[in-house]
LOFI-779231 format. One record per residue (C-alpha): residue in one letter; residue number from 1; x negated, y negated, z. Coordinates in steps of 0.02 Angstrom, whole numbers. Layout:
   type   seq       xx       yy       zz
      a   NUM        X        Y        Z
...
//
This chain:
   type   seq       xx       yy       zz
      m     1        4       23       -1
      v     2     -125     -132       29
      g     3     -205      -90     -120
      f     4      -60     -137     -226
      g     5      -36     -312     -112
      k     6     -198     -352     -176
      i     7     -146     -285     -370
      a     8      -14     -400     -339
      v     9      -90     -534     -302
      a    10     -232     -551     -417
      l    11     -101     -526     -564
      l    12      -18     -708     -465
      g    13     -217     -772     -499
      v    14     -218     -811     -318
      s    15     -377     -768     -237
      l    16     -343     -692      -59
      g    17     -488     -786       10
      t    18     -417     -933      -47
      m    19     -238     -934      -20
      p    20     -165    -1079       86
      a    21     -120    -1089      261
      a    22       62    -1043      283
      a    23      208    -1204      280
      r    24      287    -1314      419
      e    25      416    -1273      507
      v    26      505    -1266      672
      v    27      424    -1133      794
      a    28      480    -1111      982
      f    29      406    -1228     1097
      a    30      410    -1214     1264
      e    31      272    -1309     1352
      g    32      373    -1446     1445
      m    33      307    -1607     1338
      s    34      402    -1755     1305
      p    35      508    -1768     1139
      g    36      362    -1838     1005
      t    37      236    -1798     1095
      v    38       83    -1728      938
      v    39      -11    -1551     1016
      v    40     -154    -1511      912
      r    41     -220    -1353      966
      t    42     -394    -1340      896
      a    43     -409    -1130      897
      e    44     -263    -1094      796
      r    45     -282    -1241      670
      r    46     -102    -1296      696
      l    47      -38    -1467      722
      y    48      142    -1490      841
      l    49      273    -1621      859
      v    50      364    -1556     1003
      n    51      573    -1596      960
      g    52      588    -1578     1159
      d    53      740    -1427     1141
      g    54      611    -1300     1157
      t    55      541    -1313      993
      a    56      435    -1412      887
      i    57      376    -1417      712
      r    58      209    -1331      671
      y    59      122    -1397      537
      p    60      -79    -1311      466
      v    61     -197    -1422      508
      a    62     -401    -1425      455
      v    63     -494    -1460      641
      g    64     -663    -1509      685
      k    65     -812    -1375      627
      p    66     -926    -1294      723
      g    67     -989    -1441      841
      k    68     -892    -1580      789
      q    69     -700    -1523      886
      w    70     -650    -1634     1017
      t    71     -529    -1600     1148
      g    72     -437    -1753     1256
      t    73     -310    -1872     1244
      r    74     -253    -2013     1135
      q    75     -131    -2121     1042
      i    76      -88    -2135      918
      d    77     -150    -2330      853
      g    78     -103    -2367      677
      k    79      -33    -2306      566
      y    80      -85    -2337      327
      v    81      -39    -2255      180
      e    82     -139    -2223       46
      p    83     -283    -2298      152
      a    84     -456    -2359      109
      w    85     -564    -2264      183
      s    86     -775    -2305      255
      p    87     -860    -2159      302
      p    88     -933    -2148      484
      r    89    -1096    -2158      503
      e    90    -1155    -1986      547
      v    91    -1051    -1946      372
      k    92    -1154    -2092      274
      r    93    -1320    -2012      363
      d    94    -1257    -1829      313
      n    95    -1214    -1909      130
      p    96    -1302    -2056       89
      r    97    -1229    -2074      -98
      l    98    -1074    -2102      -45
      p    99    -1016    -2237      -84
      n   100     -956    -2380       88
      v   101     -790    -2381       54
      i   102     -684    -2271      -83
      a   103     -508    -2367     -108
      g   104     -319    -2287      -56
      g   105     -242    -2214     -179
      s   106     -416    -2128     -252
      p   107     -460    -1942     -281
      h   108     -622    -1934     -226
      n   109     -528    -2042      -28
      p   110     -537    -1908       96
      m   111     -421    -2003      182
      g   112     -264    -1941       54
      s   113      -73    -2004       75
      a   114      -94    -2080      211
      a   115     -191    -2087      397
      l   116      -97    -2100      558
      t   117     -273    -2176      670
      l   118     -303    -2110      835
      s   119     -372    -2248      988
      g   120     -565    -2208     1028
      g   121     -583    -2269      853
      e   122     -663    -2106      816
      y   123     -534    -1991      733
      a   124     -388    -1975      623
      i   125     -244    -1846      585
      h   126     -227    -1906      416
      g   127     -195    -1803      222
      t   128     -340    -1736      112
      n   129     -378    -1723      -74
      r   130     -465    -1580      -25
      p   131     -295    -1429       19
      n   132     -397    -1286       25
      s   133     -470    -1326      178
      i   134     -335    -1359      269
      g   135     -330    -1195      388
      s   136     -529    -1202      421
      y   137     -649    -1306      504
      a   138     -703    -1429      390
      s   139     -691    -1592      471
      y   140     -819    -1709      560
      g   141     -672    -1721      693
      c   142     -530    -1792      603
      i   143     -355    -1671      593
      r   144     -347    -1657      419
      m   145     -166    -1626      331
      y   146      -79    -1585      180
      n   147      -29    -1731      100
      q   148      156    -1673       91
      d   149      138    -1620      287
      v   150       56    -1801      324
      v   151      171    -1892      250
      d   152      314    -1816      324
      l   153      253    -1809      505
      y   154      194    -2004      490
      s   155      396    -2017      441
      r   156      429    -1962      614
      v   157      299    -2031      738
      s   158      277    -2210      794
      v   159      102    -2300      842
      g   160       72    -2257     1047
      t   161      135    -2077     1008
      p   162       39    -1966     1128
      v   163      -96    -1816     1049
      y   164     -171    -1717     1142
      v   165     -302    -1587     1080
      v   166     -336    -1437     1151
      r   167     -409    -1294     1125
//
């Protein structure tokens, strides 16, 4: 049976190694968090938006690479559609050929369709121009989402929304 599944996937032109992370879905979530709270579970590579009725919307995400992960509490302090991106010092050091600014809407802009900046100034929850990275450990600490998912989350949260990043 396993062989048949691999053959079917191959016939569809999809490689098992590049299958996209699962789509967003409503799941049980009984952790006593206030409605509207965002919880990122790094080890799961999932973001939860708490509904307050014992459920949450669960989104697949990419999180920080080993050594780039963090935990803590932040708040959403800005909401931006197609933001321009300036690489942080660490990213620029590792990739010196990057321009100082990449315009919003550019296919080379790693922020994707929207960004929710987090207090503290280092990180954001944002879309991506690399959707195959979703479900992995890929960033310098930002939380990457499929563009359609960050647009959905953007419409559901406000500046001031608490964000908890846990292992």
